[in-house]
N, C-alpha and C positions, 0 to 999 in steps of 0.2 A: 215129798215135796208137795206143797199146796200153793196154788196161785193166790196172790193177795187180791183182796177186793179193792175197789176204788176207795172206800172209806179207810181201809187199813193203810193204803198208800198215802192218802191225804193227811193222815195223822203225823206222818214223818216229814211233811213238806212245809215250807214257809207259806205265809199268806201275804196278800198285798200289804196288810198292816204290819207284818214283821220283817219285810224285805230289807228294811234299813239296818237290821241287825246282822244280816248275812254278809260274810266276807266275799266280795266279788272277785272274779278273775280279773287281774289288772290288764285287760286287753280292751282297746277301743277298736271297733270294727267300722271301716269305711266302705260302704257299698257304692260303687260308682257306675251309674247308668246301667243298672240291672234291668232287663226288659220285662221279665215275667213277674206278674203279681204273685203267682204261686211260689216262685223261688224266694221272693221277699218274705212272704208269710212263713215259709219253711225256715228261713234264716232267723226270723224272729223267734220261732218256737225253739230252735236249736240254741239260740242265744240265751233264752230263759233256762234251758236245761244245763248249760255250762255256766250260767250266771255271770255274764260278761259285765264290764263296767258301763259301756255305752255303745250304742249303734248309731252311726251317722248315715243317713240316706242322701245321696248326692246325685246331681245331674238329673236325668229323667227317670230315676228309680221311683217306682210307684210307692206311695205312702198311705198309711191309714188315713181315713176310713174306707179306702177302696174295699168293696165287699170280697173280692177274691183274696186280697191280702189277709183280711180278717178271718176268712173261712179257713185258710191254711194255718194261720197263726194261733188259732184256738185260744184267744184271750191273752196271749203273751205280749201283745202290744201294750198291755196295761202293766206288765211286770218288768219289761225291759225299757230302760231309759233310752230315748231316742230323740234325734233332732234332724231336721231337714236343712240342708245347705245346697244351694244350686252349684256352687263351685267347690269341689273337694280340696283345691289348693288352700282355700281359707282355713279349712279344718286342719289340714296337714301342718300349715305354718303355725297355727295356734297351739297345736299339740307339741310341735318341735320347741316352741318357746317355753313350754312347761317341762321340757327335758324328756319327752316321750320319743323313743326311737320309732322309726317308720319302716314298715315291712310290707312287701307285696307278695301275695300268693300268685306267683307267675313264673313261668320258665324263662330264665335269663341265662346269659353266659356265666354268671357267678352264683346262681341260685343253689341252695343246699337243700337236701331232703328235710322235710318238716320235722322228722324225728331226730335230727342232729342238733336241734336247738339246745342251748345251755340254760340251766335254771336261773341264771342271773340276767336273763333277757328282759324280765318284767320291770316296769310296765312298758308296753309298746302298742302301736297301732298296726292293725292288719288291714291292708287294702284288698278288696275283692272286686275284680273288674267285670266288665260286660261278658255275657255268655258267649259271644262270638269273637270279639276282638281282645278280650282280657283287659289287663291294666295298661293304660296308654303309656307311651314312652315319656310323655310330659310328666306324668305322675311317677314313673319309675326313676326319673332324674331327681326326684325329691326324696327317694327312699334311701335308707341306710343299708338295707340288705333285702334279699328276696328268698323265699322258700318255695319248694315245689313238692308235689306228690309224684314220685316216680311212677311211670306207666310201663306196663310190661306187655300190653297187647298192641293192636294195630292203631287204636285211637290215641290221640295226643292229650286228651284231657277227660275229666269227669264233669258231670253236671255241676254247676256252680254251687248249688245248695248242698250237694253230696260232698264236694271237695271242702266246703266250709265246715261241714259236720265232722269230717275226719280230722281236719286240722285243729279245730277249736277244742275237741275233746282230748286230743294229744296234748295240747297246751294246758288244758285243765289238769290232766294227769301230771304233767311236768311241774306245774305250780303246786299241786297238792303234795307231791313227794318232796319238793324243796322246802316246804314249811317247817 
């Protein structure tokens, strides 16, 4: 086993010029009022790794070009399509009109484990809520369903960027297998 060099890895990757040729994961991600610049940057970087369709930054979620977002994103703000909208309901209603299902990553009375999703779920939008309060009830009322990451310890949740990473790569796997 030999570790690949940066150049060897880069040869197998898309570039900004060839991104339009890559099949995107048909998931729209809505970040609502995320507090941490670093979580947002991490979510950008993870979104690039999973090659999502689009990232929506809503509420008081920090946006590029904040230096802390850019530092953690490591250039992925250029490779991930994104848009800012103050009110996430506008984005949700627009996506619903396009036939996109809306899902919250949140513990609810009807949430299902993220790994039970069906391959026919795509395309859909995934709402990620605030680090402390999660996805608001107002936005949950607009959702078609919710998913959760089961917890087995004493804590009730994971860091928002970690939870997003687990979920989006499970979705990537589900999408790739379904092709």
